[in-house]
N, C-alpha and C positions, 0 to 999 in steps of 0.2 A: 653573435648575429644579432641585429637589432630588431624589434618585434615589426611584423609584416604590416607597413601602414601605408595608405593610398597617399594622394598628393593633398588632401585635406587633413591629413594626421590620423585619420580613423583606423584604428587597428582592426585587422582582419584575422580569423583564425582557419587557417586553410591547412590541412594535413596532408595535401599532396597537390601537385600542379592540377589545374582544373583540367578536366576533359570534356566537359559541357559549357560553352560559354555563349551568352546572348550579348550582343554590343549594342548599345542606344546611341551609337555616335557613329555618324556616316565616315568621317575621316577613319576611325579607330576600327571599324568594320572592314574596310579596304585594308588596312594594315595587317589585322589579324588573319583576314582570308588571303593574303598575299603569303605571308610568312607561316602562319600555323592553321590552315584550312580544314585540318580534320577535326579541330575541337570548337569550331564555330557552330552553333545549332539555330541561332535566331539573331534578327537583325529589324531593324525599321522599315518601314516603307520608303524612306528616303535614302538608304543606303543602297546605291547604283552602282557602284563599283566594289569589285571586278564585274564587269559583265557577266550576265548569266548566274549570278550567284544563287545557289539552290539551297538556301536555309528557310525556316519557319518566320513568317513576317508577323510582328507583334504592334503595328499600327505606328504611330509616330514618336518623333521625341518628344514632343510636350504632352501627348496623351498615349502612353504605351499601354498595352492591353496587359495589365498586371496578373491577371488570371492566366492568359496565354503563356506568360513567361513562367509562371510558377508550373504549368504542365509541361514545360520543357525539362525540368529538373535541373537547372543550370548549377553547376558547381562556383559559376562567377557571373556577374552581370557589371558589364563595363559601361560607364556613364561620365558625364562631362558636367562640372560646374554650371557653365554658362547655358549649354544646349538642353540639359535636363532638369525638371522640376525637383527640388527638394523633396516635396511631397511624396513623389514616387520613389525617390529613393529611400524616405523613411519605411514606408509601407511596405517595401520590398524587404528590408532588412527586419521589420517587424515579423513578415511571414517566414522568416527564416533563411532569406536569400543573401548571400554576399554580395556586396555590390562595392566595386572599386571606383571611385571618383577621381577624375583628372581635371588639373587646373592647368589652362593653356591660354597664355595671352601673350607670347614672344615665340620667336622661331626656337631659340635656344630653349627655353622652356618645352616646347613641343618635342624636341628630340631628346631631351634629360627624362621626360615623361614617359615618352614611347620606351625608352631603354629600360626604364625601372619597371614599366609595366610587362616587358619581356622576362627581364632577370629575375624580378621578384615575385610577380604574381603570377606569371604562366611557368615560370621554371624553364625558359628557352633561352637560347642565344639571341644576341641583339641583331635585328635583321641588317645585313649587309649595306642596304642603301642608306642607314641612317649615318654611317660614317661619311657615305658621299655626300649626303645633304650638309651635314655638318661642316665639310670642307668648303663647301660651295657657299652657305649663309652666314658663316660666324666669324669671318674676317672683318678687317675695318669698314666702318660703316661710309658709303662713298658719299662725296658731296652731292646734294640735290640737284637734279636737272630740270625738273618740272614741279608743278604742284597740280594733284589731282583730287576729284571726288568721286566716291564709289558708293551710288546708290544702291541699296538692296530691296527697297520696296516702292511701289509708287502708291497713290490715292490712299492714304497720305505718303509722300516722300518721307523714305528714311534713307540715313547713310551712316556708313562706317564713322565712328568717333573716335573718341580717346581709348588708350589702354586695351587695343584689340590684336589678336593674332595677324589680322589682314594688316592692320595699320603698321605693325613691326615689319611685317613683311615687305610693304611698300617702300618704309625707311630703308630697308637692307638693299633695296633694289634702286635707291637714289632718286625716290620720288617722296614727296612732301604731302601728307595727307591734308587736304583743306580743312578737315573738322577733326583734326586731331589734338586741338586744345579744349574742343567743346566739352561740357562738364558731362555729357551723356555718351556712353557707348554707342548706341545705335539712337542718335536722337532723330526726332521728327523735324524737319525743316522745310521752308517755303521752297516751291522751285526756283525762285529768282536768287536765292542765296547760293544755289548750286550753278545755276546757270549765269556767271557774272566773269567780267574780264580778267579777275585775278585767278581764277583757276583755267590752266592749261588744257586740260581735257576732264571729261568725265568717261569713267571706265563703268560699264553697264554689264555685270555678269549675268548669266542665265540661269543662277540660283543664288538666295531662294527664290527671289522674284524671275520668271522668266522672261527677261529682258530679250528681245530680238529684232530684227530689222524693221519691224513694222509696229513694234511696241517699246516705245522708250525714245529712239532717237529724235522722232518728231517734236517731241517737247522742248528741246534745246535749241535758240535762235545764236545764242552768242559763243557758246563753248563746243570746241569738236568732241565728238563722241568716239569711243572705241567700244566695240562689243567684244567681251571676253570670257573665256572659259571661268564659270565660277568656281569650280573645283580647285583651279588653278591658283585662285586668289584666297579662297576661305579654308581649304583642306589642308590638314598636318598629315603627312603620312608619304606612301611611296611617290606621291605627286609631287614632291618637294624639289627633286633635280629638275623634272620637267617645268616647275613653275619658274624656277630659276633662269632656264633657257628663254621661257615666254617673256618673263619681263626685262631680259636684257635687249631682246627684239623690239619689244614695246619702247623702253627707254630711248633707244638709238633712233627713233623716229619723232620724239618729242623736242 
């Protein structure tokens, strides 16, 4: 058996499957809470699924309360290269807390990472929904039917750019990311670069910025706007089959 290593290649020394887990990644919080709820003891304030999750909150993904985490005496903390700061991971490890860091930029990578998290780190079977999601998302990439932009913030406007999980999800749904070739992963762009004729639709998710009927659509004069569930565009986990159904319905209307 090879050494136990996370997605970054960092070797962890776990003498038994963790019994006390803190998750600093909303997608992975939902994943663990759905399939191994008995081990989850802490999560961030951004971890909103499943509804009614009753665990200790340890502040945000970018500013976790490391003291609160240490007080929970976790056997394992789950983090993500994109969502969490290297500084927090380093300081938790320095305090003797094992941290498993995931790296997720594509849908297949997400499913493989989650399978490894369960089988190698948690000592548990792969959740049944993983194979269902794999069957839905891992086939041939369809021909594109439309070009879309996905803002994630406003004032200043930020969009989904290159090498992101969301961008790969869109591609596998038959949608071209208007900023997929941008040098930045989440670039700041002027509004007029989003609201232009070459973009068939702007998808406004309700997170991380809470776009809604009265906050966002009014900014666009040329490009049609669709309000979408942010969890289904940006989360990797049990929501992936639902995300597939949502994007199929969306592409049928573009």
